[in-house]
C-alpha positions as CSV (number, residue, x, y, z in Angstrom):
1,M,23.0,43.0,122.1
2,N,19.7,41.1,121.4
3,L,19.4,39.1,118.0
4,N,16.0,38.3,116.7
5,S,15.2,34.9,115.1
6,S,16.0,36.0,111.7
7,Q,19.2,37.4,112.5
8,K,20.3,34.2,114.4
9,T,19.6,32.2,111.5
10,T,21.4,34.5,109.0
11,L,24.4,34.4,111.5
12,V,24.5,30.5,111.7
13,F,24.0,30.4,107.8
14,V,26.8,32.6,107.3
15,G,29.1,30.7,109.7
16,A,28.2,27.5,108.0
17,F,29.0,28.8,104.8
18,F,32.3,30.0,105.7
19,T,33.2,26.8,107.4
20,A,32.2,24.9,104.5
21,G,34.2,27.2,102.2
22,I,37.4,26.6,104.7
23,V,36.8,22.9,104.5
24,L,36.5,22.6,100.8
25,S,39.6,24.7,100.0
26,T,41.9,22.8,102.4
27,M,40.6,19.2,102.0
28,V,39.1,19.1,98.5
29,F,41.4,21.4,96.4
30,P,44.4,22.3,98.4
31,F,46.2,25.6,97.4
32,W,49.7,23.7,96.9
33,N,48.3,21.8,94.0
34,L,48.5,24.9,92.3
35,I,52.2,25.0,92.9
36,R,54.1,22.6,90.7
37,E,57.3,21.2,91.4
38,D,60.1,22.1,88.7
39,V,61.6,19.3,87.1
40,F,64.9,19.6,85.3
41,E,65.8,16.9,82.7
42,E,68.3,16.4,79.9
43,V,66.4,15.3,76.8
44,V,67.0,14.8,73.3
45,I,65.0,17.0,70.5
46,L,62.7,14.7,68.6
47,N,61.5,17.3,66.3
48,N,61.4,21.0,65.3
49,D,58.3,22.1,63.6
50,G,59.2,25.8,62.5
51,G,60.3,26.7,66.0
52,T,58.3,24.4,68.2
53,C,60.2,21.5,69.4
54,Y,58.9,18.4,70.7
55,V,60.6,16.2,73.2
56,D,59.7,13.2,75.4
57,S,60.3,13.1,79.1
58,K,60.6,10.8,82.0
59,D,57.0,11.3,83.0
60,N,55.7,10.2,79.8
61,V,54.1,13.4,78.9
62,P,55.4,14.6,75.6
63,K,56.7,18.4,76.0
64,I,56.3,21.2,73.6
65,I,59.2,23.8,73.4
66,E,58.2,27.1,71.9
67,D,60.9,29.4,70.2
68,C,63.2,26.7,69.7
69,S,66.1,26.7,67.4
70,L,67.8,23.2,68.1
71,N,67.9,20.6,65.5
72,P,66.4,16.9,65.9
73,G,69.0,14.7,67.8
74,D,70.1,17.7,69.8
75,K,70.7,17.3,73.5
76,T,69.8,19.7,75.8
77,T,68.4,20.2,79.6
78,I,64.8,21.5,79.9
79,K,62.7,22.6,82.9
80,Y,59.1,21.7,83.1
81,G,56.2,21.8,85.9
82,K,55.6,18.3,87.1
83,G,52.7,16.8,84.9
84,L,52.6,19.8,82.2
85,A,53.0,19.6,78.6
86,W,55.4,22.4,78.0
87,A,58.6,23.2,78.9
88,T,61.6,25.6,78.5
89,I,65.3,25.2,77.4
90,V,67.5,25.9,80.5
91,T,70.7,27.8,79.1
92,P,73.9,26.9,81.0
């Protein structure tokens, strides 16, 4: 199979493009950064604003809990992704 100059240039360009894509996807933006570690923590409800509760967590990122029926001062266990601002209540 003989390739002319244009086909060789295209083949080199496509190979370089795929190589750059692989390097960028693994070194610059690794896939595992999309998968966050689940954190479980016992917290105290600070405020309940019409079913949306607010708590403070160990990572210093205030958490928002939707569909919350707890009152301020209640203790509960929450689950959240590391570094995220929303959480869910873990039922025992």
